[in-house]
C-alpha positions as a Markdown table, in Angstrom:
| # | Residue | x | y | z |
|---|---|---|---|---|
| 1 | Unk | -6.1 | -28.1 | 0.8 |
| 2 | Unk | -8.1 | -26.2 | -1.7 |
| 3 | Unk | -7.2 | -26.1 | -5.4 |
| 4 | Unk | -7.7 | -22.9 | -7.5 |
| 5 | Unk | -7.8 | -23.2 | -11.3 |
| 6 | Unk | -7.3 | -19.8 | -12.9 |
| 7 | Unk | -6.8 | -19.3 | -16.6 |
| 8 | Unk | -3.4 | -17.9 | -17.6 |
| 9 | Unk | -4.7 | -14.5 | -18.7 |
| 10 | Unk | -6.2 | -14.1 | -15.2 |
| 11 | Unk | -2.8 | -14.6 | -13.6 |
| 12 | Unk | -1.5 | -11.6 | -15.5 |
| 13 | Unk | -4.5 | -9.5 | -14.3 |
| 14 | Unk | -3.9 | -10.6 | -10.7 |
| 15 | Unk | -0.3 | -9.6 | -11.0 |
| 16 | Unk | -0.8 | -6.3 | -12.7 |
| 17 | Unk | -4.2 | -5.3 | -11.3 |
| 18 | Unk | -4.8 | -2.7 | -8.6 |
| 19 | Unk | -5.4 | -4.4 | -5.2 |
| 20 | Unk | -8.9 | -2.9 | -5.0 |
| 21 | Unk | -10.0 | -4.4 | -8.3 |
| 22 | Unk | -12.6 | -7.1 | -8.7 |
| 23 | Unk | -12.0 | -9.5 | -11.6 |
| 24 | Unk | -14.8 | -12.0 | -12.5 |
| 25 | Unk | -16.3 | -11.3 | -9.1 |
| 26 | Unk | -13.1 | -12.1 | -7.3 |
| 27 | Unk | -11.4 | -9.4 | -5.2 |
| 28 | Unk | -7.8 | -9.1 | -6.2 |
| 29 | Unk | -6.4 | -8.2 | -2.7 |
| 30 | Unk | -8.3 | -11.2 | -1.2 |
| 31 | Unk | -7.1 | -13.6 | -3.9 |
| 32 | Unk | -3.5 | -12.5 | -3.4 |
| 33 | Unk | -3.8 | -12.9 | 0.4 |
| 34 | Unk | -5.3 | -16.4 | 0.0 |
| 35 | Unk | -2.5 | -17.3 | -2.4 |
| 36 | Unk | 0.0 | -16.5 | 0.3 |
| 37 | Unk | -1.9 | -18.7 | 2.8 |
| 38 | Unk | -2.0 | -21.6 | 0.3 |
| 39 | Unk | 1.7 | -21.2 | -0.5 |
| 40 | Unk | 2.5 | -21.7 | 3.1 |
| 41 | Unk | 0.3 | -24.8 | 3.2 |
| 42 | Unk | 2.1 | -26.2 | 0.2 |
| 43 | Unk | 5.7 | -25.0 | 1.0 |
| 44 | Unk | 6.2 | -24.4 | 4.7 |
| 45 | Unk | 9.7 | -23.1 | 5.5 |
| 46 | Unk | 11.6 | -21.7 | 8.5 |
| 47 | Unk | 12.5 | -18.0 | 8.2 |
| 48 | Unk | 13.0 | -14.9 | 10.2 |
| 49 | Unk | 10.9 | -12.5 | 8.1 |
| 50 | Unk | 8.4 | -12.5 | 5.3 |
| 51 | Unk | 8.5 | -9.7 | 2.7 |
| 52 | Unk | 6.4 | -8.9 | -0.4 |
| 53 | Unk | 8.2 | -8.0 | -3.6 |
| 54 | Unk | 7.0 | -6.3 | -5.8 |
| 55 | Unk | 4.2 | -4.3 | -4.3 |
| 56 | Unk | 1.6 | -6.7 | -5.7 |
| 57 | Unk | 3.2 | -9.4 | -3.6 |
| 58 | Unk | 2.5 | -7.7 | -0.3 |
| 59 | Unk | -0.9 | -9.2 | 0.3 |
| 60 | Unk | 0.4 | -12.7 | -0.4 |
| 61 | Unk | 3.3 | -12.1 | 2.0 |
| 62 | Unk | 0.9 | -11.0 | 4.7 |
| 63 | Unk | -1.2 | -14.2 | 4.0 |
| 64 | Unk | 2.0 | -16.3 | 4.2 |
| 65 | Unk | 3.0 | -14.5 | 7.4 |
| 66 | Unk | -0.4 | -15.1 | 9.1 |
| 67 | Unk | -0.5 | -18.8 | 8.1 |
| 68 | Unk | 3.1 | -19.5 | 9.2 |
| 69 | Unk | 3.4 | -17.2 | 12.2 |
| 70 | Unk | 6.6 | -15.7 | 10.7 |
| 71 | Unk | 6.5 | -11.9 | 11.1 |
| 72 | Unk | 5.8 | -9.8 | 8.0 |
| 73 | Unk | 8.1 | -6.7 | 7.5 |
| 74 | Unk | 9.0 | -4.2 | 4.9 |
| 75 | Unk | 12.6 | -4.9 | 4.0 |
| 76 | Unk | 12.7 | -3.3 | 0.5 |
| 77 | Unk | 11.1 | 0.0 | -0.1 |
| 78 | Unk | 10.4 | 1.5 | -3.5 |
| 79 | Unk | 10.9 | 5.3 | -4.0 |
| 80 | Unk | 7.4 | 6.3 | -5.1 |
| 81 | Unk | 8.3 | 9.9 | -5.7 |
| 82 | Unk | 9.0 | 10.7 | -9.3 |
| 83 | Unk | 11.3 | 13.6 | -10.0 |
| 84 | Unk | 11.5 | 15.0 | -13.5 |
| 85 | Unk | 14.9 | 14.0 | -14.9 |
| 86 | Unk | 17.5 | 16.8 | -15.2 |
| 87 | Unk | 17.6 | 16.3 | -19.0 |
| 88 | Unk | 13.9 | 17.3 | -19.3 |
| 89 | Unk | 14.1 | 20.3 | -17.0 |
| 90 | Unk | 16.8 | 22.0 | -19.1 |
| 91 | Unk | 15.3 | 21.0 | -22.5 |
| 92 | Unk | 13.8 | 24.4 | -23.4 |
């Protein structure tokens, strides 16, 4: 089992960063994916489905799924379409 030591400020960057970002030479998507694999090694469970919540958790969920053999699925979907609130439309 590998051990990863990451300063606290990097944890925030890995949580909030875009998945295609590279921080200190480490690809954010790859690090999230590996975190999911390590989580399974440390905490194996029985389950029917693995999901990632919020969106930044999806790569870790996929890593957990691959390591455990539990299928990954999208069970919670966020509405990514933003509509201008009615209040602002009639504000003129």
